[in-house]
C-alpha positions in Angstrom: 0.0 0.0 0.0 1.4 3.4 -0.9 2.0 5.6 2.2 0.5 9.1 2.0 1.5 11.9 4.3 -1.5 13.5 5.9 -1.6 17.3 5.4 -4.3 19.9 5.8 -4.9 19.8 2.1 -5.6 16.1 1.8 -6.9 15.0 5.2 -10.5 15.5 4.2 -10.0 13.3 1.1 -8.3 10.6 3.3 -11.1 10.6 5.9 -13.6 10.5 3.1 -11.8 7.5 1.5 -11.8 5.6 4.8 -15.4 6.3 5.5 -16.3 5.2 1.9 -14.5 1.9 2.5 -16.5 1.5 5.7 -19.7 1.9 3.7 -20.3 5.6 4.5 -20.1 7.6 1.3 -22.3 10.5 2.6 -20.3 13.7 2.7 -22.2 14.7 5.8 -20.2 12.0 7.7 -17.0 13.8 6.7 -18.4 17.1 7.9 -19.4 15.5 11.2 -15.9 14.2 11.8 -14.3 17.7 11.3 -17.1 19.4 13.2 -16.1 17.3 16.3 -12.3 17.2 15.9 -11.4 20.0 13.4 -8.4 18.0 12.1 -7.0 14.5 12.2 -4.2 15.7 14.4 -6.6 17.2 16.9 -8.1 13.8 17.5 -5.1 12.9 19.6 -6.2 15.5 22.3 -10.0 14.7 22.1 -11.6 13.5 25.4 -13.4 10.2 25.7 -16.7 12.1 26.1 -16.0 13.9 22.8 -15.3 10.7 21.0 -18.4 9.0 22.4 -20.5 11.9 21.3 -19.0 11.7 17.8 -19.5 7.9 17.5 -23.0 8.0 19.0 -23.3 4.2 18.8 -22.3 4.1 15.1 -19.9 1.2 14.3 -18.5 2.8 11.2 -17.5 6.0 13.1 -15.9 3.8 15.8 -14.0 1.9 13.1 -12.7 5.2 11.7 -11.4 6.3 15.1 -9.8 2.9 15.6 -8.1 3.0 12.2 -6.6 6.4 13.0 -5.4 5.2 16.3 -3.9 2.1 14.7 -2.1 4.3 12.2 -0.7 6.5 14.9 0.5 3.4 16.8 2.2 2.0 13.7 4.1 5.3 13.3 5.4 5.1 16.8 6.1 1.4 17.0 9.8 0.5 17.2 11.4 -1.5 14.4 11.6 -5.2 15.5 15.2 -6.3 16.3 16.0 -10.0 15.9 19.4 -9.9 17.4 22.7 -8.0 17.2 25.6 -9.4 15.2 28.8 -9.2 17.2 31.0 -11.9 15.7 30.8 -14.5 12.9 30.8 -17.4 15.4 27.9 -15.9 17.2 25.6 -15.7 14.2 26.9 -19.0 12.9 25.7 -20.9 16.0 22.2 -19.5 15.6 22.2 -20.3 11.9 23.4 -23.9 12.5 20.5 -24.5 15.0 18.1 -23.4 12.2 19.6 -24.9 9.1 21.8 -27.9 9.6 19.0 -30.5 9.7 17.1 -29.1 6.7 16.6 -31.7 4.0 17.0 -29.1 1.2 19.3 -26.2 0.7 17.9 -22.9 1.9 19.4 -19.5 1.3 18.8 -17.1 4.1 19.3 -13.4 3.9 19.8 -11.3 7.1 19.4 -7.5 6.8 21.3 -5.4 9.3 21.1 -1.8 10.3 24.0 0.5 10.9 24.4 -0.9 14.5 24.6 -4.5 13.1 21.2 -5.3 14.5 19.2 -7.8 12.4 16.1 -6.0 11.3 14.9 -8.5 8.7 15.4 -12.2 7.9 14.0 -14.0 5.0 14.4 -17.3 3.2 15.2 -16.3 -0.3 15.4 -19.7 -2.0 14.8 -23.4 -1.3 16.3 -26.0 -3.5 19.9 -26.2 -4.8 22.3 -23.4 -5.5 24.4 -25.4 -7.9 23.1 -23.4 -10.8 23.0 -20.1 -8.9 19.3 -19.4 -9.5 19.2 -16.5 -7.1 20.1 -13.1 -8.5 21.8 -10.6 -6.2 19.1 -8.0 -7.0 16.5 -10.2 -5.1 18.6 -10.0 -1.9 19.5 -6.3 -2.2 15.9 -5.5 -3.0 15.1 -6.9 0.5 17.9 -4.8 2.0 16.7 -1.6 0.3 13.1 -2.1 1.3 14.1 -2.8 4.9 16.4 0.2 5.0 19.3 -2.0 5.7 23.0 -0.9 6.0 24.5 -4.4 5.5 23.6 -8.0 4.8 24.6 -11.5 5.8 23.8 -14.6 3.7 23.8 -18.2 4.6 22.9 -21.5 3.1 23.1 -25.1 4.3 24.5 -28.2 2.7 22.2 -31.2 3.4 25.2 -33.5 2.9 26.5 -32.2 6.2 29.7 -30.9 4.7 30.4 -27.2 5.3 33.1 -26.9 2.6 31.9 -24.3 0.1 31.7 -25.3 -3.6 33.1 -23.3 -6.4 29.6 -22.0 -7.2 29.1 -21.1 -3.5 32.2 -18.9 -3.4 31.5 -17.3 -6.8 28.0 -16.4 -5.7 29.1 -14.9 -2.4 31.9 -12.9 -4.0 29.4 -11.6 -6.6 27.1 -10.5 -3.7 30.1 -8.8 -2.1 31.0 -6.9 -5.3 27.3 -5.8 -5.7 27.3 -4.7 -2.0 30.4 -2.5 -2.6 28.7 -0.8 -5.5 25.4 -0.3 -3.6 27.0 0.8 -0.3 25.3 -2.2 1.4 28.3 -4.4 2.2 28.2 -8.2 2.6 29.4 -8.6 6.2 29.7 -12.4 6.0 28.6 -15.4 4.0 28.1 -18.8 5.6 27.9 -22.4 4.5 26.2 -24.5 7.2 27.1 -28.1 7.7 25.9 -30.7 10.2 28.7 -30.1 12.8 30.6 -27.2 11.4 30.3 -24.1 9.3 32.3 -22.0 6.8 32.5 -18.3 7.2 33.7 -16.1 4.4 35.0 -13.5 6.9 36.8 -16.0 9.1 38.4 -17.4 6.0 39.7 -13.8 5.4 37.9 -13.5 2.1 36.0 -10.5 3.3 36.3 -7.6 2.9 37.1 -7.8 -0.8 39.7 -5.0 -0.6 41.6 -7.0 1.9 41.6 -10.1 -0.3 42.7 -8.1 -3.3 45.6 -6.5 -1.4 46.7 -9.9 -0.1 46.7 -11.3 -3.6 48.7 -8.4 -4.9 51.2 -8.8 -2.1 51.7 -12.5 -2.9 52.2 -11.7 -6.6 54.8 -9.0 -5.8 56.8 -11.4 -3.7 
């Protein structure tokens, strides 16, 4: 649903739209609302008696007040936090609990804010990653919509082995390069096995700049 900022210019139209959806298309209902409350913002300071007089036993009017209160609550509600990422081993332990017994490969995307708090987690794909069917845009679309500052990805190997395949590494490196361009870095990429895990960061393959510099140093020697 498209969010629309309430202003003095459009609040009558918005109230009219809600009342119409509640089965009240009579413009007199809109006038009644503004006669009692003057504006949507003023409803916040209305007394219970004032609200009762406006409703006067009408369920549609009560539904309108409830909808406005719900919208106000949604605006104030804090963003859910699913945990804070402190170190690779910490998040790997949580991922192992969730993924190591899965009969199919699952690709999980964790979206983090600037404080490395997980604000969104979604299963992006279920199946096999051998053919890399997941495009980075699907993961970064989640990050952008959630207002994320970084991402972590993980998938399991039903075989129980945590060793990443060539395709695994190519996919995660591709994500890391895309993250560099978008300013939403890949903090870590995991392969989850039955008893162990692989971490791109612990393997010193992230950040990419560090990997490139190490490679150049080896060549120069």
